[in-house]
N, C-alpha and C positions, 0 to 999 in steps of 0.2 A: 833291844827287842826288834829283831830283824823284821821289817815291813810294817811296824805298828804306827801307821800314819793317822793324822787327826784332821784331815780336811784338805780339799783341793787347793793347790797354789794358783795364783792369778793366771799363770800360763798353762794350766792343766789342759785347756782346749787344744793346745798345740800338740799334745801327746795323746789326745783322745780320751782324757781321763775326767771329763766333766762329771760332777756328781759323786766322785770318789771321796769317801770319808771312812777309812777302815774301822776305826773304833766306834764312831757314832752310828754307822749303818748296822754294825753287829749289835750294838746296844738297842737299836730300834727293833730288832727281831728277837733278841734274847736278853732278858734282864741280867746284867752282869753283876756278880758278887765279887767285887774287887775293892774291899775296904782299905787296903794299904795304898793302892794307887790313888784312890779318892783322897785319902788323908795327906798324900804328898802333893795334891793340887791338880790332878788330872781332870777332875770334875769342873774346875775353873776354865779349862781349855777346850772342852768338848762336851756335847750333850750326852749325859749318861742316864738320864731319867732318875726317878726316885727323889730322895730328900734333897733340899738345897745343899750345895757344897759346903763342907766345913772349912774353917780357917786352916790353911795348909800348914803342916808341921815343918815345912821347909820352904824353899824358893821354887818357883815354877815359871814356865814360859813356853814359847814355841819357836821353832827355827824354820826358816825358808831355805831352800837349796839354791845357792847362787850359780852353781855349775849347770851346764847343759847336760841333760840326761836324767835317768832315774834308776840306775843300777847300783848294786852293792859296792862295787869298787869306787865309783864316783862319790857315793854318800860317805863311805868310810874315809876316803882320802880327804874330802872336804872337812870332815870333823877334825882331822889331824892337820889342817892348814893348807891344803892344796885346792884351789878353785880352777876348774877347767873351763876354758872359753868355748870349747866345742865338744860334742859328745863322742864317745867311742863309736866306730862304725857298726851299723847293724845290717842284716841281710834278710829283708822281709820275703825274698823269693828263694832263699837257700844260698849256699855258697857257690861261687863261680865254678864251672865245670873243670876249668884247667887246674884250679886249686884242689878240687876233689881228686882229679886224676893224679896229681903229684902226691897227694896224701896216700892214695891207694898204692901207688908204686912204691912209696917208702915203707909202708907197713906190710907189703907183700900179700894183700888180700883186698877184695872189693868191699864196698860198704852198701848199706841200705838207708833209705830215709832222705837225708839232706832236705829237710822240711822245717817249717816253723810249726812248733807243736808244744803242747803241755807234756812234761816229762813222763807222767804216769800214763797218759793217754797213748803216747807214741810207743811206750814199752808194751802196753796191752795190745796195740794194733800190730806192731812189727815184731814183737817178741817171738812168736811162733816161727816166722821166717828166719829170724836170727838163729834160733835153735837148729833149724834144718840146714842152714848154709854156713854158719860160723861167721857171717859178716857182721861187724859192729854197726850199731844204729847211730847215725849222725843226725843231730837236729839243733835248731837254734830257737830263739824267741824274740820278743820285742827288744830284749837287751843285747848287748854286744857279747855274745857267748857262742862258743863252739863246743857242743856237748856230745860226749860219746858214751853210749849205754851198751853194756854187755853183761851177759849172764856169767856169773863167776865160775860156773862149771864148764862154760864154753871157752871163754877167754879169761885166764887167771888174772887176778888183780894186778900183779906186777907187770904183766904184759899190757893190760889196759893202761896203766900209768905210762909205759913206754910209748904207747900210741898217742897219749895226750901230750907227751913231751915233743913228739914229732909234729903233732898238730900245732902246738904252741910256737914252734919254730916257724911254721908256715904262715899261720894266721895271726899270731900274737906279734912276734917280731916282724913278720912280713907285711901284715895288713893293719896292724894296730888294734886288733880285736882285744877287748878288755880282759876276757878270761877264757880259758879252756877248762872244762869240768869233766872229770871222770864220774860216770853214773853207774856203778855196778849194781846188779840186782840178782835175786834168786827166785825160786819157785817154778811153777808150771803154768802153761797157758790158762788164763782166767784167774790166776792167783799169783801174779808176779809181785814181788816186794823189793823195793830198793833197800840196799844195805847201808851200814854206817861207814863203808869204805870210800865214800865220796872224797875226791881230792880236787882242789881248785889250783889252777896255774894262772897267776896274774902278772901283768906287766910290772916292772919296777916303778915305784912312784917317780914322777917326772921332776920332783923337787924335794927339798928337805921337808920332813914332817915333824910333828911333835915327838914321835917315837925316836927319830934320829937324834933330836936334840936331847932327849932324856938319856939315851944310851951313851951318847958322847959325854954326858955329865955323870956317868956311872950310876944313874938312877935305874933300878930294875924295871923292866917292862915284861909282864906276864901275859901271854896270849892264851885265851881259852876259847875253844871252838875254831871257826875258820878265819879268825883275825889274821893269823900269821900268813895264811895263803893270800889274803887280799892285799897285803903289803909285800908280797914276794919274799917274806922272811926278814925284811929289812927293819932294823930298829927293835927287834924282839930279843929279849934275854932268855926267855924260857917259854915253851909252848906246850899246851895240853890239848890233846884230841878229845872230842866228846861224841857220844852217840845219840844224845837227846838233850832237850832243854833242861830236864830235871837233873841229868848228870852235870850239865853246865853249871847250874846253881850250886850243886854239891861241890864242884871243883872251885867255885868262887870262895865258898866257906873255907875250904882247905887252904887255898892260896892266901886268904886273909890271915890265917894262923901262921903260915910258913913265911910270909913276906912282911917283915917289919916296916918297910917303907917302899914306895914305888907306885907304879900304875898297874892295876889289874884290869885288863880290857877283854870283855867277854862278848861274844856274839851268840845269841840264842836263835838258831836258824829254823827251828820247827815252825814258828809262826808263819814263816814264808813258804818253806818247801812242803810242809805237811798239810797246811790249811789254806794259806792264801792262794797258792798256785792251783789248788784243787777246788777252789770255791766252796770250801767246807766251813760254813758260818758257825755251825754248832761246835765243830772241832776247834776252830779259832777261839771261840768264846771260852771253851773249857780250858784251853791252854793259857789264856789270859788269867783265868781263875787259879790255875795251878801255879803260875808264876807269881801271882799276888800272894799266895800262901808262902812260897819260898822267900819272897821279898820281906814279908812281915816277920819271918823268923830271922832274917839277916840283920834287920835294923838294930836290934838290941846289941849286936856284936860290934857295932861301930865304936872305935876308940875316939878319944877326945880330938885327935888331929885328923881323923878320917873324913873324907868327902865322898859321898855316894852320888853318882849321876845315872839316871835312867833316861834313855833316849832311843831313837830309831834312825834308820838310814834312808828310808823311803816308805811308801805305802804299798799295800797289796790287798785291796778291798775284795773280800770273798763274796760280797753280795752283788757285785756287778757281773755282766756277762764275760768280761775280760778275765783271763787267767794270768795276766802279766802284772808287773809292778805298776803302781800308780804314783803320779806326781803330786805329792802331798806335803803339807807341813808335818813336822815331827815334834813330839813333846820333848821338853827337857825339864826333868824333875830333879831337884838337888836336896840332899839331906845330910845331916851330920851335926854333932854338938856345936860346931862353930858356924852353922848356917842360920841366918835370921829367919824365923818362921813367918809365913804369910806374905813373903816378898814376891811380887810379880816382876819378872825381867822383860815382860812384854814380848813382842815379836822381833826376833833377831833376823837380820838381813841375810845371814849366811851361817851354815853349820860351823864355819871356822871360828865363830865367836866362842864356841865351846873349847876348841883347841887352844885359842889364845888365853882363855881363862885358866885352863890347866897349865899352860906354860907359865903364867904368872904365879900360879899356886906353887909350882915346883921351882920357880926362879930360873927358868931356862929360856925365857923369851927375849925379845918378841919374835913371833912368827911373821911370815910375809903377809898373811891375810887375817882378818878378824879383829874384833874389838872385845877386850876382856870385860866381863861383868863381875869379876871377883869382888871388888869393893862394894858392889850393890848387894851382894848376898852375905857378906861376912858380918857375923855378929861382933859387937864391940865387947872386948874382954878387958878387964882391969890390967 
């Protein structure tokens, strides 16, 4: 669940994220109807209101981020075993002029923007100028990202991707920026809409991940959503593009039928892009409820040896003035026929504990970071 955090980390003040608690602050404004997540233990981790939390049907806990930063690449890499000692560089005043000049020279046209902005706001503000001039909109955020927005009727999607590849060479390989993101959109002034043709260009993981270990052992790894992009395609056996979180959950169900064994790794990005970054509390709440319904339908499909994990990569509290990610704990909810019910795994010091647990589960560890909690959650079978 991209950005579904459950409370500020002890160092949240360093990031300006005091008071952030994505789930609790939403629940404080809108009563959440999420019976499946409650049953998996979420109500033991964060204040949801309503009835006292039931005994969890699986194991539950929360994880702190040991790496510096709060972006998607950092969170996903740490889940898979990489802990970064310093964050990817950010550009709170826009990118250096010499970098922008080199980018414009390489793509053969000027740009507009080069500002820190919310993606939907900057498209609304600069979209009309983009339509008049044909110049792509460049912007960044509190994260380490170089984003390029363009109307699909002005700059075709393949050309936008080529621009992003050029930018990645300059700021990714050149400056160590974590991601370049293509942000195509459609519509007219006052009614611009981003399309599903987003594409992320990320740095190669700086060390081995669980995904590398799995593929070396011929264990299938199925990426659903933007997971493949976040790992630069490394350690992925098969990838599935999605246009919404609902489609993402549908693809999970299909992958479970088609993949007899292996890891199915899905990122549900709408929580973050559609609702967190837009400070849309009601929309975020509704998406949590939709996901809860899909999750409830998925649980009966778990086979005897299946392990389901629900977690997040950072926070993005839509109730705060900020439209950026927030430095928060994330939930980790585990279910399956072989998971002991009602087990708390407490507060884990790093997201890498999850990767180490999965490595132990598949017999491909140990990873460089993290402590497995597999034995804590495993039910005793004759």
